[in-house]
ROLO-147617 format. One record per residue: x, y, z of N, C-alpha, C, CB in turn. Coordinates in steps of 0.1 Angstrom, whole numbers. Glycine has a CB too. Layout:
REM ROLO-147617
rec nX:X | nY:Y | nZ:Z | caX:X | caY:Y | caZ:Z | cX:X | cY:Y | cZ:Z | cbX:X | cbY:Y | cbZ:Z;
...
REM end
This chain:
REM ROLO-147617
rec nX:-23 | nY:34 | nZ:135 | caX:-25 | caY:30 | caZ:121 | cX:-16 | cY:39 | cZ:112 | cbX:-40 | cbY:30 | cbZ:117;
rec nX:-9 | nY:32 | nZ:103 | caX:-1 | caY:39 | caZ:93 | cX:-5 | cY:35 | cZ:80 | cbX:14 | cbY:37 | cbZ:95;
rec nX:-6 | nY:45 | nZ:70 | caX:-9 | caY:42 | caZ:56 | cX:2 | cY:46 | cZ:47 | cbX:-22 | cbY:50 | cbZ:53;
rec nX:6 | nY:37 | nZ:38 | caX:15 | caY:40 | caZ:28 | cX:7 | cY:40 | cZ:15 | cbX:27 | cbY:29 | cbZ:27;
rec nX:6 | nY:51 | nZ:8 | caX:-2 | caY:53 | caZ:-3 | cX:6 | cY:56 | cZ:-16 | cbX:-13 | cbY:63 | cbZ:-1;
rec nX:5 | nY:47 | nZ:-26 | caX:11 | caY:50 | caZ:-39 | cX:1 | cY:59 | cZ:-47 | cbX:14 | cbY:37 | cbZ:-47;
rec nX:6 | nY:71 | nZ:-51 | caX:-3 | caY:80 | caZ:-57 | cX:2 | cY:83 | cZ:-71 | cbX:-4 | cbY:93 | cbZ:-49;
rec nX:-7 | nY:84 | nZ:-81 | caX:-2 | caY:87 | caZ:-94 | cX:-14 | cY:86 | cZ:-104 | cbX:9 | cbY:78 | cbZ:-99;
rec nX:-11 | nY:90 | nZ:-117 | caX:-20 | caY:90 | caZ:-128 | cX:-24 | cY:75 | cZ:-131 | cbX:-14 | cbY:97 | cbZ:-140;
rec nX:-35 | nY:74 | nZ:-138 | caX:-38 | caY:60 | caZ:-143 | cX:-27 | cY:54 | cZ:-151 | cbX:-52 | cbY:60 | cbZ:-151;
rec nX:-25 | nY:41 | nZ:-149 | caX:-14 | caY:34 | caZ:-157 | cX:0 | cY:39 | cZ:-155 | cbX:-18 | cbY:35 | cbZ:-171;
rec nX:3 | nY:44 | nZ:-143 | caX:17 | caY:49 | caZ:-141 | cX:25 | cY:38 | cZ:-133 | cbX:17 | cbY:62 | cbZ:-133;
rec nX:18 | nY:27 | nZ:-129 | caX:25 | caY:16 | caZ:-123 | cX:22 | cY:14 | cZ:-108 | cbX:40 | cbY:18 | cbZ:-124;
rec nX:11 | nY:19 | nZ:-103 | caX:8 | caY:17 | caZ:-89 | cX:6 | cY:3 | cZ:-86 | cbX:-4 | cbY:26 | cbZ:-85;
rec nX:-3 | nY:-4 | nZ:-93 | caX:-6 | caY:-18 | caZ:-91 | cX:7 | cY:-27 | cZ:-94 | cbX:-18 | cbY:-23 | cbZ:-100;
rec nX:14 | nY:-23 | nZ:-104 | caX:26 | caY:-31 | caZ:-107 | cX:36 | cY:-30 | cZ:-95 | cbX:33 | cbY:-25 | cbZ:-120;
rec nX:37 | nY:-18 | nZ:-89 | caX:46 | caY:-17 | caZ:-77 | cX:41 | cY:-25 | cZ:-66 | cbX:46 | cbY:-2 | cbZ:-73;
rec nX:27 | nY:-25 | nZ:-64 | caX:22 | caY:-34 | caZ:-53 | cX:25 | cY:-49 | cZ:-56 | cbX:6 | cbY:-32 | cbZ:-52;
rec nX:24 | nY:-53 | nZ:-68 | caX:27 | caY:-66 | caZ:-72 | cX:42 | cY:-70 | cZ:-69 | cbX:23 | cbY:-69 | cbZ:-87;
rec nX:51 | nY:-61 | nZ:-73 | caX:65 | caY:-63 | caZ:-70 | cX:67 | cY:-64 | cZ:-55 | cbX:74 | cbY:-52 | cbZ:-76;
rec nX:61 | nY:-55 | nZ:-47 | caX:62 | caY:-55 | caZ:-33 | cX:57 | cY:-68 | cZ:-27 | cbX:54 | cbY:-43 | cbZ:-27;
rec nX:46 | nY:-73 | nZ:-32 | caX:40 | caY:-86 | caZ:-27 | cX:50 | cY:-97 | cZ:-30 | cbX:27 | cbY:-89 | cbZ:-34;
rec nX:56 | nY:-97 | nZ:-42 | caX:65 | caY:-108 | caZ:-46 | cX:77 | cY:-108 | cZ:-37 | cbX:69 | cbY:-107 | cbZ:-60;
rec nX:82 | nY:-96 | nZ:-33 | caX:94 | caY:-96 | caZ:-24 | cX:90 | cY:-100 | cZ:-10 | cbX:100 | cbY:-82 | cbZ:-24;
rec nX:79 | nY:-94 | nZ:-5 | caX:75 | caY:-97 | caZ:9 | cX:70 | cY:-111 | cZ:11 | cbX:63 | cbY:-88 | cbZ:13;
rec nX:66 | nY:-118 | nZ:0 | caX:62 | caY:-132 | caZ:1 | cX:73 | cY:-141 | cZ:6 | cbX:57 | cbY:-136 | cbZ:-13;
rec nX:85 | nY:-138 | nZ:3 | caX:96 | caY:-146 | caZ:8 | cX:101 | cY:-143 | cZ:22 | cbX:108 | cbY:-145 | cbZ:-2;
rec nX:97 | nY:-131 | nZ:27 | caX:102 | caY:-127 | caZ:40 | cX:91 | cY:-127 | cZ:51 | cbX:107 | cbY:-113 | cbZ:39;
rec nX:79 | nY:-130 | nZ:47 | caX:68 | caY:-128 | caZ:57 | cX:58 | cY:-140 | cZ:56 | cbX:61 | cbY:-115 | cbZ:54;
rec nX:49 | nY:-139 | nZ:65 | caX:38 | caY:-149 | caZ:66 | cX:26 | cY:-143 | cZ:60 | cbX:36 | cbY:-153 | cbZ:81;
rec nX:22 | nY:-149 | nZ:48 | caX:10 | caY:-144 | caZ:41 | cX:-2 | cY:-152 | cZ:47 | cbX:11 | cbY:-147 | cbZ:26;
rec nX:-12 | nY:-144 | nZ:52 | caX:-23 | caY:-150 | caZ:58 | cX:-35 | cY:-152 | cZ:49 | cbX:-28 | cbY:-141 | cbZ:70;
rec nX:-37 | nY:-142 | nZ:40 | caX:-48 | caY:-143 | caZ:31 | cX:-45 | cY:-135 | cZ:19 | cbX:-62 | cbY:-139 | cbZ:37;
rec nX:-48 | nY:-140 | nZ:7 | caX:-44 | caY:-133 | caZ:-5 | cX:-53 | cY:-136 | cZ:-17 | cbX:-29 | cbY:-136 | cbZ:-9;
rec nX:-55 | nY:-125 | nZ:-25 | caX:-62 | caY:-127 | caZ:-38 | cX:-53 | cY:-125 | cZ:-49 | cbX:-75 | cbY:-118 | cbZ:-39;
rec nX:-40 | nY:-125 | nZ:-46 | caX:-29 | caY:-123 | caZ:-56 | cX:-30 | cY:-133 | cZ:-67 | cbX:-15 | cbY:-123 | cbZ:-50;
rec nX:-29 | nY:-129 | nZ:-80 | caX:-30 | caY:-138 | caZ:-92 | cX:-18 | cY:-134 | cZ:-100 | cbX:-43 | cbY:-136 | cbZ:-100;
rec nX:-10 | nY:-144 | nZ:-103 | caX:3 | caY:-142 | caZ:-111 | cX:0 | cY:-136 | cZ:-125 | cbX:10 | cbY:-155 | cbZ:-113;
rec nX:-13 | nY:-138 | nZ:-130 | caX:-17 | caY:-133 | caZ:-143 | cX:-18 | cY:-118 | cZ:-143 | cbX:-29 | cbY:-140 | cbZ:-148;
rec nX:-20 | nY:-112 | nZ:-132 | caX:-22 | caY:-97 | caZ:-132 | cX:-35 | cY:-93 | cZ:-125 | cbX:-21 | cbY:-92 | cbZ:-145;
rec nX:-37 | nY:-80 | nZ:-125 | caX:-49 | caY:-74 | caZ:-119 | cX:-47 | cY:-70 | cZ:-105 | cbX:-60 | cbY:-84 | cbZ:-120;
rec nX:-58 | nY:-63 | nZ:-100 | caX:-58 | caY:-58 | caZ:-86 | cX:-59 | cY:-70 | cZ:-77 | cbX:-69 | cbY:-48 | cbZ:-84;
rec nX:-54 | nY:-68 | nZ:-65 | caX:-54 | caY:-79 | caZ:-55 | cX:-54 | cY:-72 | cZ:-41 | cbX:-43 | cbY:-88 | cbZ:-57;
rec nX:-56 | nY:-81 | nZ:-31 | caX:-54 | caY:-77 | caZ:-17 | cX:-48 | cY:-88 | cZ:-10 | cbX:-68 | cbY:-72 | cbZ:-10;
rec nX:-41 | nY:-85 | nZ:1 | caX:-35 | caY:-96 | caZ:9 | cX:-32 | cY:-91 | cZ:24 | cbX:-22 | cbY:-101 | cbZ:3;
rec nX:-32 | nY:-100 | nZ:33 | caX:-29 | caY:-97 | caZ:47 | cX:-16 | cY:-105 | cZ:50 | cbX:-40 | cbY:-101 | cbZ:57;
rec nX:-6 | nY:-99 | nZ:56 | caX:6 | caY:-106 | caZ:60 | cX:12 | cY:-100 | cZ:72 | cbX:16 | cbY:-105 | cbZ:48;
rec nX:22 | nY:-107 | nZ:77 | caX:30 | caY:-102 | caZ:89 | cX:44 | cY:-100 | cZ:85 | cbX:28 | cbY:-112 | cbZ:101;
rec nX:49 | nY:-88 | nZ:87 | caX:63 | caY:-85 | caZ:83 | cX:69 | cY:-77 | cZ:95 | cbX:64 | cbY:-77 | cbZ:70;
rec nX:81 | nY:-81 | nZ:100 | caX:87 | caY:-74 | caZ:111 | cX:78 | cY:-72 | cZ:123 | cbX:92 | cbY:-60 | cbZ:106;
rec nX:70 | nY:-82 | nZ:126 | caX:61 | caY:-82 | caZ:137 | cX:50 | cY:-72 | cZ:135 | cbX:68 | cbY:-80 | cbZ:150;
rec nX:47 | nY:-68 | nZ:123 | caX:36 | caY:-59 | caZ:120 | cX:26 | cY:-65 | cZ:111 | cbX:41 | cbY:-45 | cbZ:114;
rec nX:13 | nY:-64 | nZ:114 | caX:3 | caY:-68 | caZ:105 | cX:1 | cY:-58 | cZ:94 | cbX:-11 | cbY:-71 | cbZ:113;
rec nX:2 | nY:-63 | nZ:82 | caX:1 | caY:-54 | caZ:70 | cX:-10 | cY:-59 | cZ:61 | cbX:15 | cbY:-53 | cbZ:63;
rec nX:-17 | nY:-49 | nZ:55 | caX:-28 | caY:-52 | caZ:45 | cX:-24 | cY:-44 | cZ:33 | cbX:-42 | cbY:-48 | cbZ:51;
rec nX:-23 | nY:-51 | nZ:22 | caX:-20 | caY:-45 | caZ:9 | cX:-33 | cY:-45 | cZ:0 | cbX:-8 | cbY:-52 | cbZ:1;
rec nX:-37 | nY:-34 | nZ:-5 | caX:-49 | caY:-33 | caZ:-14 | cX:-44 | cY:-25 | cZ:-26 | cbX:-61 | cbY:-26 | cbZ:-7;
rec nX:-43 | nY:-32 | nZ:-38 | caX:-38 | caY:-25 | caZ:-50 | cX:-49 | cY:-16 | cZ:-56 | cbX:-33 | cbY:-35 | cbZ:-60;
rec nX:-61 | nY:-18 | nZ:-52 | caX:-72 | caY:-8 | caZ:-57 | cX:-77 | cY:-1 | cZ:-46 | cbX:-83 | cbY:-16 | cbZ:-65;
rec nX:-74 | nY:12 | nZ:-45 | caX:-78 | caY:20 | caZ:-33 | cX:-83 | cY:34 | cZ:-37 | cbX:-66 | cbY:22 | cbZ:-24;
rec nX:-90 | nY:35 | nZ:-48 | caX:-94 | caY:48 | caZ:-53 | cX:-106 | cY:53 | cZ:-47 | cbX:-95 | cbY:47 | cbZ:-68;
rec nX:-112 | nY:47 | nZ:-37 | caX:-124 | caY:53 | caZ:-31 | cX:-123 | cY:53 | cZ:-16 | cbX:-136 | cbY:44 | cbZ:-35;
rec nX:-130 | nY:61 | nZ:-10 | caX:-130 | caY:62 | caZ:5 | cX:-135 | cY:48 | cZ:11 | cbX:-140 | cbY:73 | cbZ:10;
rec nX:-144 | nY:42 | nZ:4 | caX:-149 | caY:29 | caZ:9 | cX:-138 | cY:18 | cZ:9 | cbX:-161 | cbY:24 | cbZ:0;
rec nX:-130 | nY:18 | nZ:-1 | caX:-119 | caY:8 | caZ:-2 | cX:-109 | cY:11 | cZ:9 | cbX:-112 | cbY:9 | cbZ:-16;
rec nX:-106 | nY:24 | nZ:11 | caX:-97 | caY:28 | caZ:22 | cX:-103 | cY:24 | cZ:36 | cbX:-93 | cbY:43 | cbZ:22;
rec nX:-115 | nY:27 | nZ:38 | caX:-122 | caY:23 | caZ:50 | cX:-122 | cY:8 | cZ:52 | cbX:-136 | cbY:29 | cbZ:50;
rec nX:-125 | nY:0 | nZ:41 | caX:-125 | caY:-14 | caZ:42 | cX:-112 | cY:-19 | cZ:46 | cbX:-130 | cbY:-20 | cbZ:29;
rec nX:-101 | nY:-14 | nZ:41 | caX:-88 | caY:-18 | caZ:44 | cX:-85 | cY:-15 | cZ:59 | cbX:-77 | cbY:-11 | cbZ:35;
rec nX:-89 | nY:-4 | nZ:64 | caX:-87 | caY:0 | caZ:78 | cX:-94 | cY:-9 | cZ:87 | cbX:-91 | cbY:14 | cbZ:81;
rec nX:-106 | nY:-15 | nZ:83 | caX:-113 | caY:-24 | caZ:91 | cX:-106 | cY:-37 | cZ:94 | cbX:-127 | cbY:-27 | cbZ:85;
rec nX:-95 | nY:-40 | nZ:86 | caX:-88 | caY:-52 | caZ:88 | cX:-80 | cY:-52 | cZ:101 | cbX:-78 | cbY:-54 | cbZ:76;
rec nX:-80 | nY:-40 | nZ:108 | caX:-73 | caY:-39 | caZ:121 | cX:-58 | cY:-43 | cZ:120 | cbX:-80 | cbY:-47 | cbZ:131;
rec nX:-52 | nY:-38 | nZ:110 | caX:-37 | caY:-40 | caZ:109 | cX:-29 | cY:-28 | cZ:113 | cbX:-34 | cbY:-45 | cbZ:95;
rec nX:-16 | nY:-30 | nZ:114 | caX:-8 | caY:-19 | caZ:118 | cX:-5 | cY:-9 | cZ:107 | cbX:5 | cbY:-24 | cbZ:124;
rec nX:-4 | nY:-15 | nZ:95 | caX:0 | caY:-7 | caZ:83 | cX:-9 | cY:-11 | cZ:71 | cbX:15 | cbY:-10 | cbZ:79;
rec nX:-14 | nY:-2 | nZ:64 | caX:-22 | caY:-4 | caZ:52 | cX:-13 | cY:2 | cZ:40 | cbX:-36 | cbY:3 | cbZ:52;
rec nX:-12 | nY:-6 | nZ:30 | caX:-5 | caY:-2 | caZ:17 | cX:-16 | cY:-2 | cZ:7 | cbX:8 | cbY:-11 | cbZ:14;
rec nX:-18 | nY:10 | nZ:0 | caX:-28 | caY:11 | caZ:-10 | cX:-24 | cY:20 | cZ:-21 | cbX:-42 | cbY:15 | cbZ:-3;
rec nX:-33 | nY:22 | nZ:-31 | caX:-31 | caY:30 | caZ:-42 | cX:-42 | cY:41 | cZ:-43 | cbX:-29 | cbY:22 | cbZ:-55;
rec nX:-39 | nY:51 | nZ:-50 | caX:-49 | caY:61 | caZ:-53 | cX:-45 | cY:70 | cZ:-65 | cbX:-51 | cbY:70 | cbZ:-41;
rec nX:-54 | nY:73 | nZ:-74 | caX:-51 | caY:82 | caZ:-85 | cX:-49 | cY:96 | cZ:-79 | cbX:-63 | cbY:82 | cbZ:-95;
rec nX:-39 | nY:103 | nZ:-85 | caX:-36 | caY:116 | caZ:-81 | cX:-47 | cY:126 | cZ:-81 | cbX:-24 | cbY:122 | cbZ:-89;
rec nX:-56 | nY:125 | nZ:-90 | caX:-67 | caY:134 | caZ:-91 | cX:-79 | cY:132 | cZ:-81 | cbX:-73 | cbY:135 | cbZ:-105;
rec nX:-78 | nY:121 | nZ:-73 | caX:-88 | caY:118 | caZ:-63 | cX:-84 | cY:124 | cZ:-50 | cbX:-89 | cbY:102 | cbZ:-62;
rec nX:-83 | nY:137 | nZ:-50 | caX:-77 | caY:144 | caZ:-38 | cX:-86 | cY:142 | cZ:-25 | cbX:-76 | cbY:159 | cbZ:-41;
rec nX:-99 | nY:140 | nZ:-27 | caX:-108 | caY:138 | caZ:-16 | cX:-104 | cY:125 | cZ:-8 | cbX:-122 | cbY:137 | cbZ:-20;
rec nX:-100 | nY:114 | nZ:-16 | caX:-96 | caY:101 | caZ:-10 | cX:-83 | cY:103 | cZ:-3 | cbX:-95 | cbY:90 | cbZ:-21;
rec nX:-73 | nY:111 | nZ:-9 | caX:-60 | caY:113 | caZ:-3 | cX:-62 | cY:121 | cZ:10 | cbX:-51 | cbY:121 | cbZ:-12;
rec nX:-71 | nY:131 | nZ:10 | caX:-74 | caY:139 | caZ:22 | cX:-80 | cY:131 | cZ:33 | cbX:-83 | cbY:151 | cbZ:18;
rec nX:-89 | nY:122 | nZ:29 | caX:-96 | caY:113 | caZ:38 | cX:-85 | cY:104 | cZ:45 | cbX:-106 | cbY:104 | cbZ:31;
rec nX:-76 | nY:98 | nZ:37 | caX:-65 | caY:90 | caZ:43 | cX:-57 | cY:98 | cZ:53 | cbX:-57 | cbY:84 | cbZ:32;
rec nX:-54 | nY:110 | nZ:49 | caX:-46 | caY:119 | caZ:58 | cX:-53 | cY:121 | cZ:71 | cbX:-43 | cbY:133 | cbZ:52;
rec nX:-66 | nY:123 | nZ:70 | caX:-74 | caY:126 | caZ:82 | cX:-75 | cY:114 | cZ:91 | cbX:-88 | cbY:130 | cbZ:78;
rec nX:-78 | nY:102 | nZ:86 | caX:-81 | caY:90 | caZ:94 | cX:-68 | cY:84 | cZ:100 | cbX:-88 | cbY:80 | cbZ:87;
rec nX:-56 | nY:87 | nZ:95 | caX:-44 | caY:81 | caZ:100 | cX:-36 | cY:91 | cZ:109 | cbX:-35 | cbY:76 | cbZ:89;
rec nX:-42 | nY:102 | nZ:112 | caX:-36 | caY:111 | caZ:122 | cX:-22 | cY:115 | cZ:118 | cbX:-37 | cbY:106 | cbZ:136;
rec nX:-19 | nY:118 | nZ:106 | caX:-6 | caY:122 | caZ:102 | cX:4 | cY:111 | cZ:99 | cbX:0 | cbY:131 | cbZ:112;
rec nX:-1 | nY:99 | nZ:100 | caX:8 | caY:87 | caZ:97 | cX:6 | cY:82 | cZ:83 | cbX:5 | cbY:76 | cbZ:107;
rec nX:5 | nY:91 | nZ:73 | caX:4 | caY:88 | caZ:59 | cX:17 | cY:90 | cZ:52 | cbX:-8 | cbY:96 | cbZ:52;
rec nX:22 | nY:80 | nZ:45 | caX:34 | caY:81 | caZ:37 | cX:30 | cY:81 | cZ:23 | cbX:44 | cbY:69 | cbZ:41;
rec nX:32 | nY:92 | nZ:16 | caX:28 | caY:93 | caZ:2 | cX:40 | cY:90 | cZ:-7 | cbX:22 | cbY:107 | cbZ:-1;
rec nX:38 | nY:80 | nZ:-16 | caX:48 | caY:77 | caZ:-26 | cX:43 | cY:81 | cZ:-39 | cbX:51 | cbY:61 | cbZ:-25;
rec nX:49 | nY:91 | nZ:-45 | caX:45 | caY:97 | caZ:-58 | cX:50 | cY:88 | cZ:-70 | cbX:49 | cbY:111 | cbZ:-59;
rec nX:41 | nY:80 | nZ:-76 | caX:45 | caY:71 | caZ:-87 | cX:47 | cY:79 | cZ:-99 | cbX:34 | cbY:61 | cbZ:-89;
rec nX:44 | nY:92 | nZ:-100 | caX:47 | caY:99 | caZ:-112 | cX:61 | cY:104 | cZ:-114 | cbX:37 | cbY:111 | cbZ:-113;
rec nX:69 | nY:103 | nZ:-103 | caX:83 | caY:108 | caZ:-104 | cX:93 | cY:97 | cZ:-102 | cbX:85 | cbY:119 | cbZ:-94;
rec nX:89 | nY:85 | nZ:-97 | caX:98 | caY:74 | caZ:-95 | cX:93 | cY:61 | cZ:-102 | cbX:101 | cbY:71 | cbZ:-80;
rec nX:102 | nY:52 | nZ:-105 | caX:98 | caY:39 | caZ:-112 | cX:93 | cY:29 | cZ:-102 | cbX:110 | cbY:34 | cbZ:-119;
rec nX:89 | nY:18 | nZ:-108 | caX:83 | caY:7 | caZ:-99 | cX:93 | cY:1 | cZ:-89 | cbX:78 | cbY:-4 | cbZ:-108;
rec nX:105 | nY:-2 | nZ:-94 | caX:115 | caY:-8 | caZ:-85 | cX:119 | cY:2 | cZ:-74 | cbX:128 | cbY:-12 | cbZ:-93;
rec nX:121 | nY:14 | nZ:-77 | caX:124 | caY:25 | caZ:-68 | cX:113 | cY:26 | cZ:-57 | cbX:127 | cbY:38 | cbZ:-75;
rec nX:101 | nY:27 | nZ:-62 | caX:89 | caY:28 | caZ:-53 | cX:89 | cY:16 | cZ:-44 | cbX:76 | cbY:30 | cbZ:-61;
rec nX:90 | nY:4 | nZ:-49 | caX:90 | caY:-8 | caZ:-41 | cX:101 | cY:-8 | cZ:-30 | cbX:92 | cbY:-21 | cbZ:-50;
rec nX:113 | nY:-4 | nZ:-34 | caX:124 | caY:-3 | caZ:-25 | cX:122 | cY:7 | cZ:-14 | cbX:137 | cbY:0 | cbZ:-32;
rec nX:115 | nY:18 | nZ:-18 | caX:112 | caY:29 | caZ:-8 | cX:102 | cY:23 | cZ:2 | cbX:106 | cbY:41 | cbZ:-15;
rec nX:92 | nY:16 | nZ:-2 | caX:82 | caY:10 | caZ:7 | cX:89 | cY:0 | cZ:16 | cbX:70 | cbY:4 | cbZ:-1;
rec nX:97 | nY:-8 | nZ:11 | caX:104 | caY:-18 | caZ:19 | cX:112 | cY:-11 | cZ:30 | cbX:114 | cbY:-27 | cbZ:10;
rec nX:119 | nY:0 | nZ:26 | caX:127 | caY:8 | caZ:36 | cX:118 | cY:14 | cZ:47 | cbX:134 | cbY:19 | cbZ:29;
rec nX:106 | nY:19 | nZ:43 | caX:96 | caY:24 | caZ:52 | cX:92 | cY:13 | cZ:62 | cbX:84 | cbY:30 | cbZ:45;
rec nX:89 | nY:1 | nZ:56 | caX:84 | caY:-10 | caZ:65 | cX:95 | cY:-14 | cZ:75 | cbX:80 | cbY:-22 | cbZ:56;
rec nX:108 | nY:-14 | nZ:70 | caX:119 | caY:-19 | caZ:79 | cX:121 | cY:-9 | cZ:90 | cbX:131 | cbY:-21 | cbZ:71;
rec nX:118 | nY:4 | nZ:87 | caX:121 | caY:15 | caZ:97 | cX:109 | cY:22 | cZ:102 | cbX:131 | cbY:25 | cbZ:90;
rec nX:98 | nY:16 | nZ:101 | caX:85 | caY:23 | caZ:104 | cX:85 | cY:29 | cZ:118 | cbX:73 | cbY:14 | cbZ:102;
rec nX:92 | nY:23 | nZ:128 | caX:92 | caY:28 | caZ:141 | cX:99 | cY:41 | cZ:142 | cbX:98 | cbY:18 | cbZ:151;
rec nX:108 | nY:44 | nZ:133 | caX:116 | caY:57 | caZ:133 | cX:108 | cY:68 | cZ:127 | cbX:128 | cbY:55 | cbZ:126;
rec nX:97 | nY:66 | nZ:121 | caX:89 | caY:77 | caZ:114 | cX:79 | cY:83 | cZ:124 | cbX:83 | cbY:72 | cbZ:102;
REM end
């Protein structure tokens, strides 16, 4: 199990980045289930990309939400977390056995973060 976690302060663009990621992956992958709404807000979805089952959860600020995402039994979980929720970040590090990719939304923009995640997804076997 690998986790890609967008980390940052409230309103720094974590959910916006997840939405941009969803919009791009939607054209390249098979969406299985989604609560995505074009009007905005948090969402979750299951999809297959590059022969990997991926679960995206734009609201991930609690251990329970991370745990619920992991129960989807996918290869990769993409989620968000506020930077000050260090216990949730530590929990994610612990349960994925070092396979946590942290994307700091406080230092990069939405497009750059989305492109970074796409690159990770395309090359995940090399990490």
